[in-house]
C-alpha angles and dihedrals in degrees: 000000000000128000107274119242111232127188113248124217121208108231138190113210126198113201129188107200118233093000098173091057092042091054094043094048092049091051091048092048094243124153114257088238095054117109107253141151137189117235122210118175107323100334143057115262098182132022130191121237094252092050090048090052088055092055104267114140137188112268092028119136119249095249093050091048092052090047091053093045115019092186095056120126114220111213129191123251115247119173093188091053092049093051094044094049092047091061087079090057092047091049090051091051090049089060085067103037137004125230098052113175118204106216092179135325104297097029135074128184128203130181097248106204100071095036092050091050091051093051095039099248143008089256091058091046092052092048092049093050095048092047094048094049092048094048101038103030101026094230134125113233142167131218131208135171133204144138110279136015104275095041090052092049092050091044090055092049088053093038094232136130114229114210117243113276095020101090095102092054091045092052098043099083095043118108116265089241091072088077088083090065090070093057105085099187126066100236092048091046089054090053091051091048089054089052091049090052091054093046091050091052088051090056097254104136105159137048089240092058090049095050089049088069114094111262095229090055092049091049093048094047104037104022125209095341092054092046091051091048092048092054094045092048089055090057095255133132125229091209135354119263118271108278096212116099123226115263107258116242129193116253091233091062098037096091094048098051125085115241120257113271116247113240118217139177137234087246112069093210104043115148100243090124139353089264091056100253140064110263118238099263117157105222137161118262093253092054090046091054092050091048092048090051091054090048091055091052091048092048093049090049091051092046095050094040101059110340089237103125128042128207105195095295090333096301131112116232116249112260089233094054102043110134115228126243119250123246115280093031095125118042115156135130 
């Protein structure tokens, strides 16, 4: 079996650092510079910059966080609040470019080619997005662009633009743990983290070392999760982003509307998107049907090409019968 060739989409990613704590602090009326952290379960899931400077880290227990920073404000985790508040950021980005895809609260993705042509260059697109989010949503953000999902996410976190064709080289030196950044839903992120733990114990510490392994061996040893990770680490996409744009909402009604519910599938690694799940885009039924049709074709192609990813027996779920994810299914900063 040879390594499958997968089409790669150039993406621009807009990332708001520590979004859960940004949204929680705004709701609580705290200053953006105040030390704060969001607690979920027994550990911190998001930490503000000032709290991080004092020694507070994600995953830290409440008592240890308060010991490191006595002035810290501990805020509750609320997925609905995070999604609702992020609508303002998405609306600001849509003033610059149409077709915004919400990957999760705190992160937006945009097919970069058309948007960059419209604005003249990727640099101009990035500058316009950052300015619009700062002025209209009052949030600091960073934008990156690259070929493939993981490379674009890491580019946004570093605020850089990776030239076309150089994503694999850009990804190679990154730690193997960065694979989890491409899993946008909590249960899938946990599966990737389990894979990362095994790879680390095997002495594989970078993405380059992982992609040097033969794809058939990775598929045989680690199954669909390993195949997905191998593709993502090479700078490839499993499927293109959903082509349907979010339904535009007025800023006056943004805060009063509930966030779109996130559809999922009975299979945790279906090929609805490169991240493994259909993003929460609010689209008309006709657009949903067209998108579902394209997803079926993509899934069948993936199934017949290498047998790496499953889509619930090779079929896409109907848009009208998607089950919804439970609360707390997406907690990332």
